[in-house]
PDB file as gemmi writes it, atoms N, CA and C in Angstrom:
CRYST1    1.000    1.000    1.000  90.00  90.00  90.00 P 1                      
ATOM      1  N   UNK A   1       5.763 -12.964   9.339  1.00  0.00           N  
ATOM      2  CA  UNK A   1       5.702 -11.560   8.264  1.00  0.00           C  
ATOM      3  C   UNK A   1       6.457 -11.579   7.176  1.00  0.00           C  
ATOM      4  N   UNK A   2       7.503 -11.793   6.900  1.00  0.00           N  
ATOM      5  CA  UNK A   2       8.191 -11.580   6.079  1.00  0.00           C  
ATOM      6  C   UNK A   2       7.931 -12.575   4.489  1.00  0.00           C  
ATOM      7  N   UNK A   3       7.950 -13.735   5.409  1.00  0.00           N  
ATOM      8  CA  UNK A   3       7.121 -15.008   4.115  1.00  0.00           C  
ATOM      9  C   UNK A   3       6.024 -14.487   4.096  1.00  0.00           C  
ATOM     10  N   UNK A   4       5.142 -13.853   4.434  1.00  0.00           N  
ATOM     11  CA  UNK A   4       4.176 -12.936   3.622  1.00  0.00           C  
ATOM     12  C   UNK A   4       4.165 -12.330   2.603  1.00  0.00           C  
ATOM     13  N   UNK A   5       5.179 -11.042   2.956  1.00  0.00           N  
ATOM     14  CA  UNK A   5       5.510 -10.204   1.952  1.00  0.00           C  
ATOM     15  C   UNK A   5       6.177 -10.984   0.708  1.00  0.00           C  
ATOM     16  N   UNK A   6       7.001 -11.882   0.943  1.00  0.00           N  
ATOM     17  CA  UNK A   6       7.457 -13.074  -0.096  1.00  0.00           C  
ATOM     18  C   UNK A   6       6.649 -13.499  -0.848  1.00  0.00           C  
ATOM     19  N   UNK A   7       5.370 -14.278  -0.759  1.00  0.00           N  
ATOM     20  CA  UNK A   7       4.358 -14.309  -1.344  1.00  0.00           C  
ATOM     21  C   UNK A   7       3.403 -12.928  -2.089  1.00  0.00           C  
ATOM     22  N   UNK A   8       3.223 -12.495  -0.931  1.00  0.00           N  
ATOM     23  CA  UNK A   8       2.774 -11.019  -2.105  1.00  0.00           C  
ATOM     24  C   UNK A   8       3.426 -10.584  -2.807  1.00  0.00           C  
ATOM     25  N   UNK A   9       4.643 -10.839  -2.961  1.00  0.00           N  
ATOM     26  CA  UNK A   9       5.273  -9.671  -4.128  1.00  0.00           C  
ATOM     27  C   UNK A   9       5.274 -10.429  -4.809  1.00  0.00           C  
ATOM     28  N   UNK A  10       5.508 -12.078  -4.963  1.00  0.00           N  
ATOM     29  CA  UNK A  10       5.073 -13.399  -6.023  1.00  0.00           C  
ATOM     30  C   UNK A  10       3.788 -13.253  -6.817  1.00  0.00           C  
ATOM     31  N   UNK A  11       2.649 -12.594  -6.230  1.00  0.00           N  
ATOM     32  CA  UNK A  11       1.609 -12.853  -6.153  1.00  0.00           C  
ATOM     33  C   UNK A  11       0.975 -13.906  -6.342  1.00  0.00           C  
ATOM     34  N   UNK A  12       1.406 -14.543  -4.803  1.00  0.00           N  
ATOM     35  CA  UNK A  12       0.762 -16.056  -4.414  1.00  0.00           C  
ATOM     36  C   UNK A  12      -0.409 -15.999  -3.510  1.00  0.00           C  
ATOM     37  N   UNK A  13      -0.545 -14.834  -2.755  1.00  0.00           N  
ATOM     38  CA  UNK A  13      -1.751 -14.767  -1.869  1.00  0.00           C  
ATOM     39  C   UNK A  13      -2.895 -14.599  -2.842  1.00  0.00           C  
ATOM     40  N   UNK A  14      -3.610 -15.461  -2.377  1.00  0.00           N  
ATOM     41  CA  UNK A  14      -5.434 -14.937  -3.032  1.00  0.00           C  
ATOM     42  C   UNK A  14      -5.719 -12.770  -2.951  1.00  0.00           C  
ATOM     43  N   UNK A  15      -5.955 -13.163  -3.912  1.00  0.00           N  
ATOM     44  CA  UNK A  15      -6.455 -11.378  -4.145  1.00  0.00           C  
ATOM     45  C   UNK A  15      -7.077 -10.939  -3.614  1.00  0.00           C  
ATOM     46  N   UNK A  16      -8.127 -11.229  -2.826  1.00  0.00           N  
ATOM     47  CA  UNK A  16      -9.059 -10.560  -1.886  1.00  0.00           C  
ATOM     48  C   UNK A  16      -8.204 -10.237  -0.521  1.00  0.00           C  
ATOM     49  N   UNK A  17      -6.800 -10.835  -0.369  1.00  0.00           N  
ATOM     50  CA  UNK A  17      -5.936 -11.087   0.974  1.00  0.00           C  
ATOM     51  C   UNK A  17      -5.036  -9.776   0.446  1.00  0.00           C  
ATOM     52  N   UNK A  18      -4.654  -9.769  -0.866  1.00  0.00           N  
ATOM     53  CA  UNK A  18      -3.837  -9.140  -1.673  1.00  0.00           C  
ATOM     54  C   UNK A  18      -3.977  -7.887  -1.090  1.00  0.00           C  
ATOM     55  N   UNK A  19      -5.668  -7.754  -1.612  1.00  0.00           N  
ATOM     56  CA  UNK A  19      -6.065  -6.194  -1.832  1.00  0.00           C  
ATOM     57  C   UNK A  19      -6.373  -5.496  -0.836  1.00  0.00           C  
ATOM     58  N   UNK A  20      -7.529  -6.261  -0.072  1.00  0.00           N  
ATOM     59  CA  UNK A  20      -8.010  -5.676   1.360  1.00  0.00           C  
ATOM     60  C   UNK A  20      -7.172  -6.016   2.337  1.00  0.00           C  
ATOM     61  N   UNK A  21      -6.280  -6.782   2.930  1.00  0.00           N  
ATOM     62  CA  UNK A  21      -5.820  -6.697   3.699  1.00  0.00           C  
ATOM     63  C   UNK A  21      -4.007  -6.216   3.545  1.00  0.00           C  
ATOM     64  N   UNK A  22      -3.560  -6.016   2.541  1.00  0.00           N  
ATOM     65  CA  UNK A  22      -2.012  -5.734   2.314  1.00  0.00           C  
ATOM     66  C   UNK A  22      -2.412  -4.239   2.070  1.00  0.00           C  
ATOM     67  N   UNK A  23      -3.047  -4.065   0.820  1.00  0.00           N  
ATOM     68  CA  UNK A  23      -3.066  -3.015   0.477  1.00  0.00           C  
ATOM     69  C   UNK A  23      -3.980  -1.600   0.788  1.00  0.00           C  
ATOM     70  N   UNK A  24      -5.254  -2.206   1.292  1.00  0.00           N  
ATOM     71  CA  UNK A  24      -6.192  -1.695   1.839  1.00  0.00           C  
ATOM     72  C   UNK A  24      -5.816  -1.006   3.717  1.00  0.00           C  
ATOM     73  N   UNK A  25      -5.896  -2.731   3.754  1.00  0.00           N  
ATOM     74  CA  UNK A  25      -5.440  -2.386   6.082  1.00  0.00           C  
ATOM     75  C   UNK A  25      -4.439  -1.743   6.363  1.00  0.00           C  
ATOM     76  N   UNK A  26      -3.249  -2.449   5.836  1.00  0.00           N  
ATOM     77  CA  UNK A  26      -1.674  -2.318   6.489  1.00  0.00           C  
ATOM     78  C   UNK A  26      -1.634  -1.560   5.138  1.00  0.00           C  
ATOM     79  N   UNK A  27      -2.124  -1.052   4.016  1.00  0.00           N  
ATOM     80  CA  UNK A  27      -1.510   0.299   3.073  1.00  0.00           C  
ATOM     81  C   UNK A  27      -1.666   1.536   3.969  1.00  0.00           C  
ATOM     82  N   UNK A  28      -2.980   1.745   4.020  1.00  0.00           N  
ATOM     83  CA  UNK A  28      -3.378   2.540   4.888  1.00  0.00           C  
ATOM     84  C   UNK A  28      -3.393   3.077   6.032  1.00  0.00           C  
ATOM     85  N   UNK A  29      -3.310   1.860   7.113  1.00  0.00           N  
ATOM     86  CA  UNK A  29      -2.703   2.543   8.310  1.00  0.00           C  
ATOM     87  C   UNK A  29      -1.540   2.438   8.073  1.00  0.00           C  
ATOM     88  N   UNK A  30      -0.480   2.161   7.739  1.00  0.00           N  
ATOM     89  CA  UNK A  30       1.017   2.695   7.514  1.00  0.00           C  
ATOM     90  C   UNK A  30       1.018   4.138   6.973  1.00  0.00           C  
ATOM     91  N   UNK A  31       0.120   4.321   6.316  1.00  0.00           N  
ATOM     92  CA  UNK A  31       0.333   5.680   5.318  1.00  0.00           C  
ATOM     93  C   UNK A  31      -0.230   6.968   6.685  1.00  0.00           C  
ATOM     94  N   UNK A  32      -1.384   6.307   7.141  1.00  0.00           N  
ATOM     95  CA  UNK A  32      -1.934   7.205   8.198  1.00  0.00           C  
ATOM     96  C   UNK A  32      -0.653   7.565   9.662  1.00  0.00           C  
ATOM     97  N   UNK A  33      -0.283   6.055   9.985  1.00  0.00           N  
ATOM     98  CA  UNK A  33       0.972   6.381  11.217  1.00  0.00           C  
ATOM     99  C   UNK A  33       2.230   7.613  10.649  1.00  0.00           C  
ATOM    100  N   UNK A  34       2.573   7.388   9.162  1.00  0.00           N  
ATOM    101  CA  UNK A  34       3.363   7.789   8.781  1.00  0.00           C  
ATOM    102  C   UNK A  34       3.519   9.392   8.828  1.00  0.00           C  
ATOM    103  N   UNK A  35       1.764   9.911   8.363  1.00  0.00           N  
ATOM    104  CA  UNK A  35       1.867  11.270   8.062  1.00  0.00           C  
ATOM    105  C   UNK A  35       1.629  11.797   9.251  1.00  0.00           C  
ATOM    106  N   UNK A  36       0.986  10.797  10.450  1.00  0.00           N  
ATOM    107  CA  UNK A  36       1.125  11.693  11.767  1.00  0.00           C  
ATOM    108  C   UNK A  36       2.668  11.841  12.146  1.00  0.00           C  
ATOM    109  N   UNK A  37       3.479  10.950  12.407  1.00  0.00           N  
ATOM    110  CA  UNK A  37       4.901  11.365  12.467  1.00  0.00           C  
ATOM    111  C   UNK A  37       5.325  12.543  11.564  1.00  0.00           C  
ATOM    112  N   UNK A  38       4.834  12.672  10.346  1.00  0.00           N  
ATOM    113  CA  UNK A  38       5.402  13.445   9.491  1.00  0.00           C  
ATOM    114  C   UNK A  38       4.812  15.126  10.001  1.00  0.00           C  
ATOM    115  N   UNK A  39       3.510  14.729  10.348  1.00  0.00           N  
ATOM    116  CA  UNK A  39       2.751  16.638  11.389  1.00  0.00           C  
ATOM    117  C   UNK A  39       3.664  16.688  12.098  1.00  0.00           C  
ATOM    118  N   UNK A  40       3.860  15.878  12.964  1.00  0.00           N  
ATOM    119  CA  UNK A  40       4.717  16.436  14.108  1.00  0.00           C  
ATOM    120  C   UNK A  40       6.124  16.688  14.058  1.00  0.00           C  
ATOM    121  N   UNK A  41       6.656  15.977  13.230  1.00  0.00           N  
ATOM    122  CA  UNK A  41       8.079  16.139  13.204  1.00  0.00           C  
ATOM    123  C   UNK A  41       8.136  17.743  12.732  1.00  0.00           C  
ATOM    124  N   UNK A  42       7.104  18.308  11.847  1.00  0.00           N  
ATOM    125  CA  UNK A  42       7.445  19.297  10.835  1.00  0.00           C  
ATOM    126  C   UNK A  42       6.764  20.878  11.858  1.00  0.00           C  
ATOM    127  N   UNK A  43       5.338  20.157  12.439  1.00  0.00           N  
ATOM    128  CA  UNK A  43       4.611  21.394  13.044  1.00  0.00           C  
ATOM    129  C   UNK A  43       5.533  21.496  14.471  1.00  0.00           C  
ATOM    130  N   UNK A  44       5.660  20.254  15.093  1.00  0.00           N  
ATOM    131  CA  UNK A  44       6.559  20.577  16.183  1.00  0.00           C  
ATOM    132  C   UNK A  44       7.810  21.035  16.415  1.00  0.00           C  
ATOM    133  N   UNK A  45       8.800  20.145  15.101  1.00  0.00           N  
ATOM    134  CA  UNK A  45      10.309  20.929  15.611  1.00  0.00           C  
ATOM    135  C   UNK A  45      11.180  21.175  14.150  1.00  0.00           C  
ATOM    136  N   UNK A  46       9.270  21.570  13.366  1.00  0.00           N  
ATOM    137  CA  UNK A  46      10.408  22.606  12.192  1.00  0.00           C  
ATOM    138  C   UNK A  46      11.739  21.394  11.153  1.00  0.00           C  
ATOM    139  N   UNK A  47      11.465  20.131  11.193  1.00  0.00           N  
ATOM    140  CA  UNK A  47      12.025  19.705  10.895  1.00  0.00           C  
ATOM    141  C   UNK A  47      11.345  18.832   9.215  1.00  0.00           C  
ATOM    142  N   UNK A  48      12.157  19.848   8.022  1.00  0.00           N  
ATOM    143  CA  UNK A  48      11.358  19.905   6.828  1.00  0.00           C  
ATOM    144  C   UNK A  48      11.810  18.373   6.583  1.00  0.00           C  
ATOM    145  N   UNK A  49      12.760  18.140   5.763  1.00  0.00           N  
ATOM    146  CA  UNK A  49      12.988  16.911   5.868  1.00  0.00           C  
ATOM    147  C   UNK A  49      12.949  15.945   6.083  1.00  0.00           C  
ATOM    148  N   UNK A  50      13.487  15.507   7.506  1.00  0.00           N  
ATOM    149  CA  UNK A  50      12.969  14.031   8.051  1.00  0.00           C  
ATOM    150  C   UNK A  50      11.408  14.343   7.688  1.00  0.00           C  
ATOM    151  N   UNK A  51      10.137  15.251   8.256  1.00  0.00           N  
ATOM    152  CA  UNK A  51       8.940  14.920   7.578  1.00  0.00           C  
ATOM    153  C   UNK A  51       8.700  14.646   6.338  1.00  0.00           C  
ATOM    154  N   UNK A  52       9.659  15.095   4.868  1.00  0.00           N  
ATOM    155  CA  UNK A  52       9.002  14.445   4.068  1.00  0.00           C  
ATOM    156  C   UNK A  52       9.588  12.929   3.876  1.00  0.00           C  
ATOM    157  N   UNK A  53      11.047  12.546   4.534  1.00  0.00           N  
ATOM    158  CA  UNK A  53      11.148  11.565   4.590  1.00  0.00           C  
ATOM    159  C   UNK A  53       9.943  10.412   4.908  1.00  0.00           C  
ATOM    160  N   UNK A  54       9.424  11.101   6.481  1.00  0.00           N  
ATOM    161  CA  UNK A  54       8.535  10.059   6.958  1.00  0.00           C  
ATOM    162  C   UNK A  54       7.276  10.060   6.179  1.00  0.00           C  
ATOM    163  N   UNK A  55       6.968  11.105   5.421  1.00  0.00           N  
ATOM    164  CA  UNK A  55       5.839  10.940   4.847  1.00  0.00           C  
ATOM    165  C   UNK A  55       5.759   9.941   3.571  1.00  0.00           C  
ATOM    166  N   UNK A  56       7.274   9.962   3.248  1.00  0.00           N  
ATOM    167  CA  UNK A  56       7.408   9.609   1.866  1.00  0.00           C  
ATOM    168  C   UNK A  56       7.553   7.699   2.098  1.00  0.00           C  
ATOM    169  N   UNK A  57       7.531   7.756   3.189  1.00  0.00           N  
ATOM    170  CA  UNK A  57       8.130   6.386   3.241  1.00  0.00           C  
ATOM    171  C   UNK A  57       7.395   5.280   3.442  1.00  0.00           C  
ATOM    172  N   UNK A  58       6.247   5.186   3.362  1.00  0.00           N  
ATOM    173  CA  UNK A  58       5.265   4.201   2.907  1.00  0.00           C  
ATOM    174  C   UNK A  58       5.309   3.581   1.623  1.00  0.00           C  
ATOM    175  N   UNK A  59       5.387   4.746   0.540  1.00  0.00           N  
ATOM    176  CA  UNK A  59       5.274   4.044  -0.635  1.00  0.00           C  
ATOM    177  C   UNK A  59       6.218   3.454  -0.721  1.00  0.00           C  
ATOM    178  N   UNK A  60       7.593   2.967  -0.124  1.00  0.00           N  
ATOM    179  CA  UNK A  60       7.914   1.139  -0.478  1.00  0.00           C  
ATOM    180  C   UNK A  60       7.369   0.140   0.094  1.00  0.00           C  
ATOM    181  N   UNK A  61       6.823   0.397   0.883  1.00  0.00           N  
ATOM    182  CA  UNK A  61       5.673  -0.945   1.760  1.00  0.00           C  
ATOM    183  C   UNK A  61       4.599  -0.722   0.102  1.00  0.00           C  
ATOM    184  N   UNK A  62       4.374   0.127   0.354  1.00  0.00           N  
ATOM    185  CA  UNK A  62       2.966   0.366  -1.208  1.00  0.00           C  
ATOM    186  C   UNK A  62       3.263   0.022  -2.486  1.00  0.00           C  
ATOM    187  N   UNK A  63       4.668  -0.119  -3.042  1.00  0.00           N  
ATOM    188  CA  UNK A  63       5.428  -0.700  -3.885  1.00  0.00           C  
ATOM    189  C   UNK A  63       5.354  -1.905  -4.344  1.00  0.00           C  
ATOM    190  N   UNK A  64       5.547  -2.503  -2.894  1.00  0.00           N  
ATOM    191  CA  UNK A  64       5.986  -4.049  -3.048  1.00  0.00           C  
ATOM    192  C   UNK A  64       3.954  -4.702  -3.025  1.00  0.00           C  
ATOM    193  N   UNK A  65       3.203  -3.811  -1.851  1.00  0.00           N  
ATOM    194  CA  UNK A  65       1.632  -4.190  -2.109  1.00  0.00           C  
ATOM    195  C   UNK A  65       1.259  -4.200  -3.504  1.00  0.00           C  
ATOM    196  N   UNK A  66       1.425  -3.003  -4.070  1.00  0.00           N  
ATOM    197  CA  UNK A  66       0.609  -2.951  -5.245  1.00  0.00           C  
ATOM    198  C   UNK A  66       1.348  -3.920  -6.558  1.00  0.00           C  
ATOM    199  N   UNK A  67       2.640  -4.429  -6.565  1.00  0.00           N  
ATOM    200  CA  UNK A  67       2.947  -5.192  -7.167  1.00  0.00           C  
ATOM    201  C   UNK A  67       2.423  -6.504  -6.845  1.00  0.00           C  
ATOM    202  N   UNK A  68       2.184  -7.115  -5.910  1.00  0.00           N  
ATOM    203  CA  UNK A  68       2.218  -8.742  -5.492  1.00  0.00           C  
ATOM    204  C   UNK A  68       0.781  -8.422  -5.864  1.00  0.00           C  
ATOM    205  N   UNK A  69      -0.896  -7.103  -5.342  1.00  0.00           N  
ATOM    206  CA  UNK A  69      -1.698  -7.508  -5.885  1.00  0.00           C  
ATOM    207  C   UNK A  69      -1.925  -7.455  -7.544  1.00  0.00           C  
ATOM    208  N   UNK A  70      -0.878  -6.798  -8.541  1.00  0.00           N  
ATOM    209  CA  UNK A  70      -1.097  -6.648  -9.031  1.00  0.00           C  
ATOM    210  C   UNK A  70      -0.739  -8.073  -9.927  1.00  0.00           C  
ATOM    211  N   UNK A  71       0.069  -8.686  -9.415  1.00  0.00           N  
ATOM    212  CA  UNK A  71       0.576 -10.243  -9.771  1.00  0.00           C  
ATOM    213  C   UNK A  71      -0.598 -11.113  -9.435  1.00  0.00           C  
ATOM    214  N   UNK A  72      -1.017 -10.617  -8.225  1.00  0.00           N  
ATOM    215  CA  UNK A  72      -2.291 -11.883  -7.721  1.00  0.00           C  
ATOM    216  C   UNK A  72      -3.739 -11.843  -8.992  1.00  0.00           C  
ATOM    217  N   UNK A  73      -3.770 -10.662  -8.763  1.00  0.00           N  
ATOM    218  CA  UNK A  73      -4.908 -10.197 -10.274  1.00  0.00           C  
ATOM    219  C   UNK A  73      -4.316 -10.839 -11.206  1.00  0.00           C  
ATOM    220  N   UNK A  74      -3.606 -11.192 -11.846  1.00  0.00           N  
ATOM    221  CA  UNK A  74      -3.069 -11.925 -13.106  1.00  0.00           C  
ATOM    222  C   UNK A  74      -3.603 -13.055 -13.327  1.00  0.00           C  
ATOM    223  N   UNK A  75      -3.526 -13.523 -12.344  1.00  0.00           N  
ATOM    224  CA  UNK A  75      -3.297 -15.116 -11.677  1.00  0.00           C  
ATOM    225  C   UNK A  75      -4.672 -15.474 -11.341  1.00  0.00           C  
ATOM    226  N   UNK A  76      -5.503 -14.513 -11.199  1.00  0.00           N  
ATOM    227  CA  UNK A  76      -6.802 -14.686 -10.595  1.00  0.00           C  
ATOM    228  C   UNK A  76      -7.773 -15.910 -11.492  1.00  0.00           C  
ATOM    229  N   UNK A  77      -8.134 -16.502 -10.940  1.00  0.00           N  
ATOM    230  CA  UNK A  77      -8.975 -17.625 -11.846  1.00  0.00           C  
ATOM    231  C   UNK A  77     -10.762 -17.001 -11.969  1.00  0.00           C  
ATOM    232  N   UNK A  78     -11.317 -16.285 -10.765  1.00  0.00           N  
ATOM    233  CA  UNK A  78     -12.508 -15.527 -10.753  1.00  0.00           C  
ATOM    234  C   UNK A  78     -13.058 -14.949 -11.912  1.00  0.00           C  
ATOM    235  N   UNK A  79     -14.054 -14.284 -11.454  1.00  0.00           N  
ATOM    236  CA  UNK A  79     -14.438 -13.294 -12.565  1.00  0.00           C  
ATOM    237  C   UNK A  79     -13.409 -12.382 -13.345  1.00  0.00           C  
ATOM    238  N   UNK A  80     -13.463 -12.337 -14.538  1.00  0.00           N  
ATOM    239  CA  UNK A  80     -12.359 -11.311 -14.969  1.00  0.00           C  
ATOM    240  C   UNK A  80     -12.685  -9.648 -14.010  1.00  0.00           C  
ATOM    241  N   UNK A  81     -13.680  -9.258 -14.208  1.00  0.00           N  
ATOM    242  CA  UNK A  81     -13.853  -7.939 -13.445  1.00  0.00           C  
ATOM    243  C   UNK A  81     -13.532  -8.212 -12.414  1.00  0.00           C  
ATOM    244  N   UNK A  82     -13.620  -8.448 -11.267  1.00  0.00           N  
ATOM    245  CA  UNK A  82     -12.678  -8.882 -10.136  1.00  0.00           C  
ATOM    246  C   UNK A  82     -11.718  -8.426 -10.358  1.00  0.00           C  
ATOM    247  N   UNK A  83     -11.024  -9.056 -10.778  1.00  0.00           N  
ATOM    248  CA  UNK A  83      -9.121  -8.751 -10.735  1.00  0.00           C  
ATOM    249  C   UNK A  83      -9.084  -7.097 -11.611  1.00  0.00           C  
ATOM    250  N   UNK A  84      -9.838  -6.914 -12.471  1.00  0.00           N  
ATOM    251  CA  UNK A  84      -9.873  -5.525 -13.196  1.00  0.00           C  
ATOM    252  C   UNK A  84     -10.454  -4.310 -12.116  1.00  0.00           C  
ATOM    253  N   UNK A  85     -11.200  -4.283 -11.392  1.00  0.00           N  
ATOM    254  CA  UNK A  85     -11.550  -4.082 -10.487  1.00  0.00           C  
ATOM    255  C   UNK A  85     -10.739  -3.360  -9.409  1.00  0.00           C  
ATOM    256  N   UNK A  86      -9.364  -4.945  -8.707  1.00  0.00           N  
ATOM    257  CA  UNK A  86      -8.380  -4.786  -7.547  1.00  0.00           C  
ATOM    258  C   UNK A  86      -7.208  -3.790  -8.457  1.00  0.00           C  
ATOM    259  N   UNK A  87      -7.002  -3.997  -9.802  1.00  0.00           N  
ATOM    260  CA  UNK A  87      -6.304  -2.949 -10.591  1.00  0.00           C  
ATOM    261  C   UNK A  87      -7.006  -1.580 -10.381  1.00  0.00           C  
ATOM    262  N   UNK A  88      -7.611  -1.315 -10.208  1.00  0.00           N  
ATOM    263  CA  UNK A  88      -8.048  -0.208 -10.625  1.00  0.00           C  
ATOM    264  C   UNK A  88      -8.029   0.976  -9.297  1.00  0.00           C  
ATOM    265  N   UNK A  89      -8.739  -0.052  -7.932  1.00  0.00           N  
ATOM    266  CA  UNK A  89      -8.774  -0.377  -6.635  1.00  0.00           C  
ATOM    267  C   UNK A  89      -7.071   0.380  -6.146  1.00  0.00           C  
ATOM    268  N   UNK A  90      -6.059  -0.035  -7.051  1.00  0.00           N  
ATOM    269  CA  UNK A  90      -4.867   0.085  -6.660  1.00  0.00           C  
ATOM    270  C   UNK A  90      -4.685   1.580  -7.086  1.00  0.00           C  
ATOM    271  N   UNK A  91      -5.327   2.088  -7.955  1.00  0.00           N  
ATOM    272  CA  UNK A  91      -4.629   3.353  -8.583  1.00  0.00           C  
ATOM    273  C   UNK A  91      -5.573   4.094  -7.165  1.00  0.00           C  
ATOM    274  N   UNK A  92      -6.421   3.964  -7.496  1.00  0.00           N  
ATOM    275  CA  UNK A  92      -7.659   4.886  -5.914  1.00  0.00           C  
ATOM    276  C   UNK A  92      -7.007   4.847  -4.764  1.00  0.00           C  
ATOM    277  N   UNK A  93      -6.826   3.955  -4.308  1.00  0.00           N  
ATOM    278  CA  UNK A  93      -5.643   3.748  -3.114  1.00  0.00           C  
ATOM    279  C   UNK A  93      -4.285   4.524  -3.027  1.00  0.00           C  
ATOM    280  N   UNK A  94      -3.681   4.436  -4.261  1.00  0.00           N  
ATOM    281  CA  UNK A  94      -2.538   5.134  -4.342  1.00  0.00           C  
ATOM    282  C   UNK A  94      -2.803   7.330  -4.542  1.00  0.00           C  
ATOM    283  N   UNK A  95      -3.788   7.280  -4.689  1.00  0.00           N  
ATOM    284  CA  UNK A  95      -4.863   8.675  -4.776  1.00  0.00           C  
ATOM    285  C   UNK A  95      -5.140   9.144  -3.802  1.00  0.00           C  
ATOM    286  N   UNK A  96      -5.524   8.132  -3.268  1.00  0.00           N  
ATOM    287  CA  UNK A  96      -6.111   8.366  -1.504  1.00  0.00           C  
ATOM    288  C   UNK A  96      -4.516   8.395  -0.463  1.00  0.00           C  
ATOM    289  N   UNK A  97      -3.953   7.792  -0.986  1.00  0.00           N  
ATOM    290  CA  UNK A  97      -2.196   8.251   0.391  1.00  0.00           C  
ATOM    291  C   UNK A  97      -1.780   9.456  -0.012  1.00  0.00           C  
ATOM    292  N   UNK A  98      -1.938   9.543  -1.728  1.00  0.00           N  
ATOM    293  CA  UNK A  98      -0.913  10.656  -1.760  1.00  0.00           C  
ATOM    294  C   UNK A  98      -1.981  12.187  -1.232  1.00  0.00           C  
ATOM    295  N   UNK A  99      -3.145  11.960  -0.688  1.00  0.00           N  
ATOM    296  CA  UNK A  99      -3.616  12.969  -0.211  1.00  0.00           C  
ATOM    297  C   UNK A  99      -3.323  13.184   1.432  1.00  0.00           C  
ATOM    298  N   UNK A 100      -3.631  12.003   1.876  1.00  0.00           N  
ATOM    299  CA  UNK A 100      -3.364  12.220   3.657  1.00  0.00           C  
ATOM    300  C   UNK A 100      -2.005  12.597   3.519  1.00  0.00           C  
TER     301      UNK A 100                                                      
END                                                                             
């Protein structure tokens, strides 16, 4: 897994893998898990600061996934529209993560 994250960070993964697997699947799942943890900490134990930290924790992962996907899009040899849509999708997924 660590080697995959290194390859992702460098933009060496295929654009589809970087975006759909690392941003959409893993990123959204990780965000949902940490949001649930944050809600439990805050609603059941009234721990505001740990809940905030838990809620923001996926941002570190998303930064790595976003940078890697952006780099993969820059290296993408296919249709330029696909690379543009992947970059646009990063902003949409990030917005979704802020709402969740």
